N, C-alpha and C positions, 0 to 999 in steps of 0.2 A: 504493500500500500504506500509506504514511504517513497519507494522508487517511482511508483506511478504518479504520486503528487509532485515529485521533483521534475519528472518528465513533463507533466502538465504545466508546471510553473515555467519551465524552460520554453515550452511552446508558446505560452501566453506572452512571455517576455520578448521572444523573437517577433511575434505578431505586432506587439506594441512598438517595437523598434522599427519595423518595416512601415507601420502606419504613421509614425511620427513625421517624417519629411512630407508625406502627402497631405497630412492634416495641417501642416504649417504653411503649405503653399496657398497663396491668395490668387484667385482668378478673376480677372477683369475683362469686360467687353469694351471695345473701342469702335463705335459706329462712325463711318465716314461716307461721304456722298459721291465720291468719284471712282471711275473705273479702276480695276485692280492694277492695270498696267500704266496708269497715270503716275507721274513722278511723285505726286503728293502721297498717293496710296503706297507706292514702293518705299517712300521714305518712312511712312508709318510702320510698314512691315519690318523694316530694319530697326526702327525705334523699338518695336516690341521685342525683337531679339536682343537688343542691347539692354533693355530693362531686365530681362530674365538673367542675362549674364552679370549685370552690375548689381543685382540683388541676390546673387548666389542661388537663383532658382526660386526664391521665395515669392516673387510676383510674376505671374504669367498673364500676358495681355493678348487677347485674340482680336485681330482687326477684321472689321466687317465692311468692306468697300462697296461702292456702287449703290449706296442707299438701301442695302439689303436688310439691315436691321431696323433703321429708322430713316424716313425721308429727310432731306436736308433741313427743312424748317423745323423738324421735330427733334433734331439731335441735341440742341442746347438744352431744351427743357428736359429731355430724357436724362441727361447727365445731372442736371440740377436737382431732379427729383429722385435720383438714385436708381433709375431703371437701367442705366449704364454708368460706369464709373469714370470714364474718360472719353473724350470725343474730339472731333475736328469739324470745323464748319467755316464756310466763307462768312466772316463775321459781319460783313455789310448787309447781309439779308436781315439782320436784326436792328437796322437803323431806326425802325419805328419804336424800339424800346429806349434807345438813347442815341443822340446824334454822333457820339464819339465812335460808335461802331461803323459809321458810314463815311468818315472823312477821307478814306483812301480811294473812294470812287468818284471824287470830284474831278472832272476832266481837266487835265493839264495843270493841276495843282502840284502833283509829283509824278512825273512820267519817266524818270530814270530810276534804276535800282538804287543808286546812291541817295537820290532824293526821297524815295519811298522808305528807305531804311531810316533816314533822318526823321521822316514823318511818323514812322512807327515808334521811334524812341521818344518823340515829342508827345505822343498820346498814350504811351504805354502805362504811365502811372494812373491816368484818369480811367483808362480801360480796365486796368487791374482792379481799381476801386469799385467800378460798376459791377464787374464779374463777381467780386468778393461779396457784394451786397445780395447777389443772386445765388449764393452758395457754391460759387465756382472759384477756382484758382487758376490764373493764367500760367501756362507752362512755356509756350513759345509760339512764334508765328513764322509762316513761310509764304513767300510771294508767288503770284501767278506770273505769266508773261505779260508784256505790254498789251493793252486792249486795242483791238482794231475792229473794223467794220466789215461784216460779211453781207453780200447782196448778190442777187441774180441779174443785176443790170448795172449800167454805169451810174455811179453816184458822184456827180461833179460838184454839187453844192448841197447845203442843208435842205434846200427846197425839194431836191430829188427824193427825199425821204417822206414827203407828205403823202399820207394815205396808205403807206406801207404798214403791214402788220409786223411790228418790231418787238422782238423778244425782250422782256424785262425780267430781272431776277432780284431786284431790291428797289429801295426808294429812289436811289440815284438814277438807275437805268430807266425807271418808269418816268422820271421827270425829263430825262434826255429825249425820250420818245415823244412826250407831250409837247416839249418846247420845239421839237423838230416838225411837229404836225403829223406825226405817225400815230398809229394805234398801238398802245402798249399791251402786250400779252404776256402774262406772268408764266414763265416756264423755267423750272430748275434744270440743272445740267443732266441729271439722269433721265429726264423726259424729253430732252432736246432732240435726239434722233427721231423720235416718233413725231414730234411737232414739225420737224422739217419735212419728213416723208409725207405727212398729211396736209402740208400747206398751211398749218396753223400759224406759222410765222414765215415771212419771206425776207427778213433783214434782222440782223442782231449784232451787238458789239460784245466781243469776248476775246479771250486769248487764243493764240495759235494752238495751244494744247487742247482746249475744249473743242475747238473746231476740228482738230484731228480726231479726238475721241468720238466726236459726233458724225464723222465722215461727211463733213460739210460739202465736200466736192461733189457729192451725189445730187445735191440740189442747188448749191450756190456756185457762182462763176467767178466772183470777185472777192478778194480780201484786201482792204485798204489798211495799210500798216500805219495807223494813226498814232500809235504809242500814246494813247490818251490818258491812261492811268494804269496803275499796277496794284490790284487789290490783294489783300492778305487772307490766307486761311489761318485760323487761330486754333490752337490745341489747348484744351483746358481739362481740369480734373475736378471731380466732386470733392469739396473741402472735407467733408466727413470721411469719405473713403481715404483721402490722403492722410488725415489725422489718425486713422486706424492702423496705418502702417508703422512698423518699428522704425527707429531713427536711421538705421543702416539702409533699410529699403527706401525710405524717403530720399536719402542722399543718393542712392543708386538711380532712382527715378529722375531726380533733378539733373544728375550728371548725364543721363541718357537724353533728356530733353535739350540740354545745352548743345550736345553734339548733333542732335537731329535738326536744331535750328540752323546751326552753321552749315551742315550738309545741305539742307533744303535751300538756303539762299544761294549756295554755290551751284547746285544742280539746276535751279530755276534759270539762272543766267546762261548756263551751258546749253540748256535744251531749247531756249527761246528761239534761237536761230534755226535749230534742227527742225522744229515743228513747221516753221514757215517754208523750209526747203521741201518738207513732205507735202505740204499743200500745193506747192508749185509743181512737184513731181506728179501729183494727181491731176494736173491740168488746170488748176485755178490760176487766175491772174493775181499775183501778189505784188502790189504796187503801192507807192506812197500816196497819200491824199493830195488832191489838188490844193493850191493855195486858198481857193475860195472855200473848199470843204473844211480845211483846217481852221480857217478864220471863223467859220460858222460854229464849229465845235468849241473853239476857244471862247467865243462869245457866250455860248451856253455854259461853259465852265465858269466864266466870271459871274454869271447869274446864279449858278448853283453854289458857288463859294459864298456869295452874299446871302443867299437863302439859308445856307448851312450855319453861318455865323449868327444870323438872326435867330435861328431855332436853338442853337447850342448856347447862346448867351455868353457871359463873361468867361466861363470855363472853356468854351469852344474857341473864343478869340485868343485865350491864353495858349491854346494848342497851336493855332495858326501862327501866333507871334513867336513862339518857341521854335517852330519849324523854320520860319523865315529869318531867324537870326543868322 
């Protein structure tokens, strides 16, 4: 009997030892809105691997690209309410919550990577504070490529956009369509291929990468490389979920985030030209905007900057002033 008890004790001990690491592992879900082979999603996949490595396997993050877990507009709320623990979103789609989220989509306010990084740093504190009030903690941001205009006909001036069904995905792009005399049609990236195929939209402004992911060449003939603005995707974590991690895991997550941000900014710049080359190879006309079209977009940009500052108040003006220093 004594031998049997010793054997049983040994078996239980071994089982507990084997169960220990598995029980100690925390598993998180990371919803994202873009295709698995988009560089944002690829960066997230690498980020997840780095998290596992830098936390010694204690934290495992599963990335869900292509709006497969939550649609783009739902991701932020899902993370804030704990339905997911960490997420990525094009932050400007939430400008209706706070103007600080949409400053990076004002045309020609910041249209180079150096300028948009400066703009990000100018608004980072205000954006972090807003996210914090919503139960979220800002981890990092990664830019898209410069935004250009897709169309299936020559667009020589702003007037040529009148009457077109123009895709919008946030407050800023809705206002651009309205000011250009086009009809704004809200379509998120995951639904853009279908919207193009069905003729729901026949003009839109976005990056080379989103055009590539959406196979824009199947319905569009022109891409005007306006380099109008460079929006940011923001990656955030549920504050309570972060607080539940031990200090070593928190440090490992933050280390991984810093590396992902640096990598994301580098890859975004490297791939911007590549995407335009692919559009050209698929038969699209990839050309700069005419002087008249650029002037028209810049005029809209001036109007949107004034509108944004009026809406954002002194806090918004402080961001613009800090950026323009």
